[in-house]
C-alpha positions as CSV (number, residue, x, y, z in Angstrom):
1,M,-28.3,44.8,23.8
2,P,-26.8,48.5,24.6
3,D,-27.1,49.1,20.6
4,L,-30.9,48.2,21.1
5,A,-31.2,50.5,24.2
6,N,-29.3,53.3,22.3
7,F,-31.4,52.8,19.3
8,I,-34.7,53.1,21.2
9,Q,-33.4,56.2,23.0
10,A,-32.3,57.6,19.7
11,S,-35.6,57.2,18.3
12,T,-37.6,58.6,21.2
13,V,-35.4,61.8,21.1
14,S,-36.0,62.3,17.4
15,A,-39.5,61.7,18.0
16,I,-39.7,64.4,20.6
17,F,-37.9,66.7,18.4
18,G,-39.9,65.6,15.5
19,T,-43.2,66.6,17.8
20,A,-41.8,69.9,18.8
21,I,-41.0,71.1,15.0
22,G,-44.2,69.5,13.9
23,A,-46.3,71.6,16.3
24,L,-44.2,74.8,16.1
25,A,-44.2,75.2,12.5
26,P,-47.9,74.9,12.1
27,A,-48.6,77.2,14.8
28,I,-46.3,79.7,13.3
29,A,-48.0,79.4,10.0
30,M,-51.3,79.7,11.4
31,G,-50.5,82.7,13.4
32,W,-49.1,84.4,10.2
33,S,-51.9,83.6,8.0
34,I,-54.6,84.9,10.5
35,S,-52.5,88.0,10.8
36,R,-52.6,88.4,7.2
37,A,-56.3,87.7,6.8
38,M,-56.9,90.2,9.5
39,D,-55.1,92.7,7.6
40,A,-56.9,92.0,4.4
41,L,-60.1,92.1,6.2
42,S,-59.1,95.7,7.7
43,R,-58.4,97.0,4.1
44,Q,-61.2,95.3,2.1
45,P,-64.2,94.6,4.7
46,E,-66.4,93.9,1.9
47,A,-64.4,90.8,0.7
48,E,-64.9,89.2,4.1
49,H,-66.7,86.0,2.9
50,S,-64.1,85.1,0.2
51,I,-61.2,86.0,2.5
52,M,-62.6,83.9,5.4
53,R,-63.5,80.8,3.1
54,T,-59.9,81.2,1.8
55,L,-58.4,81.4,5.3
56,F,-60.4,78.4,6.7
57,I,-59.2,76.2,3.9
58,G,-55.8,77.3,4.2
59,L,-55.9,76.5,8.2
60,A,-57.3,73.0,7.3
61,M,-54.3,72.5,5.4
62,I,-51.8,73.8,7.7
63,E,-53.6,71.6,10.6
64,S,-53.4,68.5,8.4
65,L,-49.5,68.7,8.2
66,A,-49.6,68.7,12.1
67,I,-51.6,65.7,12.1
68,Y,-49.3,63.9,9.4
69,V,-46.5,64.8,12.0
70,L,-48.3,63.5,14.7
71,V,-49.1,60.1,12.9
72,I,-45.4,59.6,11.7
73,V,-44.1,60.5,15.4
74,L,-46.4,57.6,16.8
75,I,-45.4,55.2,14.2
76,V,-41.8,55.8,15.2
77,L,-42.5,55.7,19.1
78,F,-44.8,52.5,19.0
79,R,-44.0,50.6,15.8
80,N,-40.3,51.4,14.6
81,P,-39.8,49.7,11.2
82,L,-36.2,49.9,11.7
83,L,-36.2,48.1,14.9
84,E,-36.9,44.7,13.3
85,Y,-33.6,45.0,11.5
86,L,-31.4,45.7,14.5
87,I,-33.0,42.9,16.6
88,Q,-31.9,40.3,14.0
């Protein structure tokens, strides 16, 4: 039974680190892309529609990565597939 407790604790800690990295990396990428878009808008204001459209598509792709991380972390926390092998 101590192996089971250690495994659950390790999977919880790894889920916490996964959430932290999974939230931090997209946040940095979003900030960087918005900064670059603002720089591009200040250089070429006439290309605003093209820049903003591309920015929003890019931000949606970055946000989808954060959502995928959240889904994987929730699977690890609530329905860990490796837990079945440890119990047997």
